[in-house]
C-alpha angles and dihedrals in degrees: 000000000000120000127188108200130182129195124171106188141027095267090052090047089057091050090046094050092052092046092049091050089051092051090049089054092052100034108028094187095052115139124210133207132166143063128320148122139252097305093053092041088056088059093054106275119141100203117227088222139348110297090214088077087072098043094097126128132181133036094265092055097042099045098071090048098041097113094043091052090047090054090049090052091053092043093049093047090052090050092052092049092049093047094050093203124191089246140005112219117191119189121210113296090104096181090065104024100048092047089055090050090048090060095041100047100067093041101043115020098208122144112278122206125185119199114212117032117237111257093249089151087069105037145342099027092185090073091082092053091051092046092053089067091070106017125073101184137020130206105211127205096198125060097228095055104078096074090051092052093046091050087056092054105265133107113242139185127194103229102177131264119277091231090075091061095050115106119248125214116262125218094267092052091049091048092049091049091051090050095046092053099037095245095139111181095323119135112258131218127191125214116196110178096175143277103258127075095238098052094040090053091047100043104035095077092048091047091048094052091047092051091049090057093042096049092054086080094035105043093156095059115110117220121220125185114196102201128204111241099244093054101031094110093049092047091054090055095046096048096045091099096042117117123257097036095268120224109230115205108211112192089215093062108020128078117274092244096048096094092048090049091048091055090048092050097047124108094188141005139203109202142172115247114273143080089316086086087069091049088053091047091052090057091042091240112157111230151187117213120213130177143157137177134210112274096266095047089047091058092047092048093052092051096047108034115106102184135069094226134037098195114104094212088059092046098046096042092043090230134106098222097127109079117227125205100192134169108331090009090060091098129129097243095048092046093049091052092050092049090053092050094049092047091052096046110024098146100091091048092049090053091051091049092052090049090049092055092049091050091048090057107271110164092018129099114305113275093237091057093044089051091051092052090050092051093049093048090050094049091050092050097048094043091050093236126138113264111273117254093241095064 
């Protein structure tokens, strides 16, 4: 079996690596071609070019490289057509991946699978209809997404969210982390102001002011800031005047397990909106979510958003136990009050987080293996072959 697989950013590379491992388990002689990073390379992929060329977000970043990316799209589509694989799997990064599929589909009618459904439940519902023109099958991370994809004209399987397969710190690892950083038995709070320069720059001053107000009544609480690698230097500068002498965990200098142990040690977290809410739920860390945009993005968000909550824990658990301080509510005083309330009464949120993890596949077969089974079943169906014996 020959598989052409494309990922354009680190999160997609992790999904791709787990999927490839699953396919190797089920089809030992599978052959891979395509584009990916370290995780996919470890599973045997020789990337056609450096995946980092595609890890670009934002108009200002994309514009100077527009023509180069356009050439890469055409080049990649030509490579898929020439290779004639049994399936083309594209992973997230829709601006690149779906443009490749759009060129491939009319020229080489192979099965096309896209991993990570577009969040049409939140905004721009027409994206699924457009995607159905070039994608046959979708691998969904969230349990409520398959009906939305099927209504748009694609088949879709929920395969579990990768967060449920990520290891969690045990008691010994948490104790070692506390000892290494001199935390003793002090309560611990995490601050996670984002992973992109724009949002970190925008949110860090608000987070700092909120924490200053909150820590007045909790002076013994130690503050830890797990920083994303690309913005670690910026984070260190922006939190230098925060109260409580925050400990910044820089992936370049801290141990690989430090972030995991910090999540395990934490009693509370203040985080930017995003998938980090699921990481916090996996470690059972109560949280408050805060986020704001620039003025133009704020107007666009209000016009396009279709849900009353943006936090995945709230959506998956069908509760609203995670407080959100969004847009005009992303203010220090409001955030500090919500942090106090969550710290005092964390139980309902912890129940919702546990339910979220179960609904995302915790305790079931690993998401990568589930995704591999789904791909193989789809290839068999579209090729008109009998289902393989390993399914």
